Structures are given as C-alpha cells and as structure tokens.
C-alpha positions as a printed NumPy array, in Angstrom:
array([[127.828, 248.969, -62.063],
       [127.928, 247.531, -65.266],
       [131.525, 245.878, -64.233],
       [129.994, 245.216, -61.032],
       [127.119, 243.384, -62.346],
       [128.873, 241.382, -65.668],
       [131.554, 239.336, -62.602],
       [128.243, 238.599, -60.521],
       [126.792, 237.039, -63.995],
       [129.428, 234.534, -63.161],
       [129.161, 233.88 , -59.154],
       [125.02 , 234.077, -59.646],
       [125.883, 231.105, -62.001],
       [126.338, 229.273, -59.407],
       [123.359, 229.873, -58.236],
       [120.91 , 229.168, -61.071],
       [122.478, 226.07 , -61.046],
       [121.05 , 225.093, -58.764],
       [118.02 , 226.525, -59.881],
       [118.581, 224.214, -62.365],
       [119.26 , 220.37 , -60.463],
       [116.594, 221.442, -58.721],
       [114.199, 222.004, -61.43 ],
       [114.   , 217.753, -63.145],
       [111.978, 217.51 , -60.348],
       [110.272, 221.113, -58.647],
       [111.203, 224.502, -58.44 ],
       [112.245, 225.583, -54.76 ],
       [110.212, 225.89 , -51.581],
       [107.073, 228.714, -52.946],
       [105.12 , 230.778, -50.608],
       [101.755, 229.718, -50.438],
       [100.733, 232.621, -50.258],
       [101.526, 233.776, -53.129],
       [100.277, 232.882, -56.24 ],
       [102.484, 233.675, -59.217],
       [101.071, 234.529, -62.653],
       [102.641, 234.354, -66.092],
       [101.366, 235.819, -69.474],
       [102.706, 235.863, -72.86 ],
       [100.948, 238.103, -74.652],
       [102.229, 236.421, -78.737],
       [101.879, 232.789, -77.51 ],
       [102.552, 231.861, -81.383],
       [105.649, 233.748, -83.124],
       [107.392, 233.515, -86.261],
       [111.443, 233.491, -85.82 ],
       [113.605, 236.211, -84.869],
       [109.677, 237.563, -83.591],
       [109.916, 239.116, -79.214],
       [107.658, 237.159, -78.227],
       [106.801, 239.545, -74.819],
       [105.689, 237.849, -71.361],
       [104.812, 239.112, -68.266],
       [104.73 , 238.296, -64.518],
       [102.509, 239.143, -61.905],
       [102.128, 237.763, -58.159],
       [ 99.303, 237.753, -56.104],
       [ 98.877, 237.711, -52.577],
       [ 96.792, 236.262, -51.399],
       [ 96.535, 236.197, -47.633],
       [ 95.092, 239.148, -45.259],
       [ 98.299, 240.514, -44.576],
       [101.083, 242.151, -46.007],
       [104.573, 239.774, -47.374],
       [106.858, 240.171, -46.417],
       [109.651, 238.708, -49.279],
       [112.796, 239.256, -50.045],
       [113.694, 241.574, -53.654],
       [114.71 , 240.266, -56.749],
       [117.836, 241.762, -57.959],
       [120.187, 240.69 , -59.478],
       [123.571, 241.745, -58.092],
       [123.257, 239.687, -55.741],
       [124.018, 235.431, -56.232],
       [122.022, 235.272, -52.211],
       [118.486, 236.412, -53.834],
       [118.628, 235.906, -56.958],
       [116.474, 236.765, -59.547],
       [113.142, 235.294, -60.564],
       [113.455, 232.104, -62.581],
       [112.582, 231.325, -66.063],
       [112.402, 226.774, -66.297],
       [112.261, 226.473, -70.406],
       [111.04 , 222.654, -71.748],
       [111.158, 221.381, -75.014],
       [108.299, 219.916, -75.803],
       [109.632, 217.009, -78.242],
       [112.735, 215.676, -75.431],
       [112.459, 217.5  , -72.954],
       [115.254, 219.275, -73.175],
       [115.408, 222.029, -70.465],
       [116.893, 225.277, -69.292],
       [116.257, 228.04 , -66.194],
       [117.307, 231.534, -67.167],
       [117.121, 234.654, -65.123],
       [116.157, 238.177, -66.901],
       [118.707, 240.6  , -66.433],
       [121.761, 238.337, -65.849],
       [123.473, 237.219, -68.666],
       [122.957, 240.21 , -71.214],
       [125.397, 242.778, -72.828],
       [124.368, 246.326, -70.711],
       [122.32 , 244.891, -67.087],
       [122.182, 248.169, -66.698],
       [119.426, 248.618, -68.849],
       [118.241, 245.141, -68.782],
       [117.051, 243.825, -65.867],
       [115.967, 247.9  , -65.154],
       [113.322, 247.716, -67.962],
       [112.213, 243.961, -66.798],
       [111.644, 244.725, -63.081],
       [108.259, 246.271, -62.828],
       [107.917, 247.736, -59.253],
       [111.524, 250.111, -59.436],
       [113.562, 251.929, -61.135],
       [116.693, 253.227, -61.053],
       [118.875, 252.263, -58.051],
       [115.461, 251.323, -56.785],
       [115.932, 247.895, -58.562],
       [119.305, 247.245, -57.395],
       [118.782, 247.917, -53.895],
       [119.322, 244.235, -51.616],
       [116.583, 245.254, -49.372],
       [112.688, 244.238, -48.302],
       [109.156, 243.498, -51.57 ],
       [106.269, 243.899, -49.593],
       [103.397, 242.429, -50.36 ],
       [100.829, 244.293, -49.476],
       [ 97.834, 241.45 , -48.492],
       [ 95.131, 241.139, -51.505],
       [ 96.691, 242.81 , -53.591],
       [ 97.904, 241.847, -57.262],
       [101.632, 243.515, -58.696],
       [103.241, 243.692, -61.764],
       [107.24 , 242.281, -61.365],
       [108.386, 241.163, -64.812],
       [107.683, 242.059, -68.315],
       [110.43 , 241.745, -71.557],
       [111.254, 239.73 , -75.034],
       [111.836, 236.283, -73.678],
       [113.09 , 235.378, -77.024],
       [115.561, 238.146, -76.487],
       [116.686, 237.148, -73.047],
       [117.204, 233.31 , -74.391],
       [119.55 , 235.499, -77.39 ],
       [121.699, 237.46 , -74.982],
       [122.184, 235.009, -72.863],
       [123.79 , 232.744, -75.438],
       [125.404, 235.421, -77.172],
       [127.266, 235.726, -73.188],
       [127.641, 232.422, -72.205],
       [129.859, 230.891, -75.758],
       [131.815, 234.617, -75.313],
       [132.443, 234.161, -72.083],
       [133.412, 230.255, -72.473],
       [135.709, 231.867, -75.076],
       [137.28 , 234.029, -72.96 ],
       [137.85 , 231.609, -70.481],
       [138.998, 233.448, -66.962],
       [136.863, 232.148, -64.102],
       [135.204, 229.24 , -66.224],
       [138.614, 227.882, -66.43 ],
       [138.905, 227.386, -62.317],
       [138.346, 223.399, -60.855],
       [135.35 , 224.604, -58.892],
       [133.577, 226.321, -61.833],
       [133.279, 223.428, -63.303],
       [129.693, 223.323, -63.026],
       [128.967, 227.061, -63.803],
       [130.742, 226.469, -66.858],
       [128.684, 223.527, -67.867],
       [125.507, 225.226, -67.503],
       [127.196, 228.226, -69.867],
       [127.366, 225.439, -72.422],
       [124.056, 224.189, -71.992],
       [122.463, 227.531, -72.282],
       [124.648, 228.32 , -75.684],
       [123.362, 225.121, -76.883],
       [119.621, 225.861, -75.697],
       [119.789, 228.916, -77.345],
       [120.924, 227.722, -80.657],
       [117.908, 225.097, -80.568],
       [115.472, 227.97 , -78.827],
       [116.563, 229.584, -82.847],
       [115.681, 227.441, -84.416],
       [111.414, 226.995, -83.613],
       [109.47 , 224.884, -82.154],
       [107.005, 224.136, -79.43 ],
       [108.939, 224.935, -75.637],
       [106.829, 225.254, -72.181],
       [107.121, 228.336, -70.144],
       [107.552, 228.916, -66.432],
       [108.254, 231.257, -63.712],
       [109.027, 231.101, -60.317],
       [108.291, 233.835, -58.44 ],
       [108.289, 233.466, -54.927],
       [105.835, 230.84 , -56.023],
       [106.04 , 229.099, -60.147],
       [102.913, 229.992, -62.492],
       [101.396, 228.661, -64.939],
       [102.631, 226.854, -67.302],
       [102.063, 227.999, -70.685],
       [103.106, 226.371, -74.287],
       [104.588, 228.598, -77.019],
       [104.896, 227.633, -80.873],
       [108.057, 229.025, -82.246],
       [108.364, 228.249, -86.487],
       [110.827, 226.494, -87.899]])
C-alpha cells in the first residue's frame, strides 16, 4: 500500500490544486444536511508543540445521508481539506491529512476515526445516520504541515513526474506548500477551516514566534 499511496500523492495533488483555486472565494458545493465542526485543543501554542485538531460531522436530517468515504488513494473521492490562511497578509493553502507524509499507511489510519486498517482506505459508501454526530478526524496540524513541506521539497528535488509539462500546476502547488510550511514553522496567527462534506467553523490559532 505504501508505494501506491506515494504515487497517488502526486496524482491527488491535482485534485487538491482544484480545491486550492476554489478556496480563493469559497469551498466546493456542500451538503446542507451536514454540519462540520472543527475543534482545536490548543489555539495558542509554542513553536514545535502539537496543534491537536478534531473534526466532527453531524447529520441534521431525519434520514440517513449517504456519501463517498474519504480516501487518500482515490483521486476522484479525495480527502478532507484544511484551508489555512495567514492573518497577516492573507496567504492561503489547502492540504489534506494522509497525503504528503512519510508513511501513508500509518498517517491516514491514525487521522481517520470511523474506521481503521484496510477499512480506512476503502473506496465506498460512508453512511451518516439520521441526527447523528460522528468523529471524523483527529490529528496534529503542525505535524501535517511539516510533513507536507518535507515531502514536497523532496519531490521537487527529485523531479520525476513534476517535470512533465502537464504537471506544471502541481509543481507550483508543491512550491507553495514548501514556502507555507517554512512560514508556519516561524509562528504567527492563522485562520483554520476544514471542508469535510461541508465547510466547518473557522478557528484562529496563534503560534509564538
């Protein structure tokens, strides 16, 4: 699975790049029957400390809602996307957990809460029961951004698929992630939102410089 996920990280980045373009104005079309809630345990943190985030999705309807299960190995389904915006300057990136990581097998499995093992990677239906709130994601935002910067820098240095003419947009996206990861590591204030079937509330985090 690991090798396949590493190849898919390049393919899925095109999916995320589309997300990134949409983020300049609004998230993609969402399900009005779903409420997505973002919680950050430590909104103020020191540099290097974990920034623990949790995402819950709630079915507001009286009937079950059927969606596609998020999966980092599917470029068509994709993964939940975090939008991170610098308060000073408005620089913005989109990134997903389980995609730009050292060990995809372990990372997405730890983030995704409704299933584990092979069940976390399957491409199929995700049923959200009526009037039910489900814990969808749990993880360290700081580590996700750090790993994304490291992964993208390594792929840029390696070249390979990113040097193909059709991969120009993906290459630019990787370059944006590397720059953003460096900025994030230096601290500052950021507004965080997540899209997971619907856009969440926005939480401001402050990292000491």
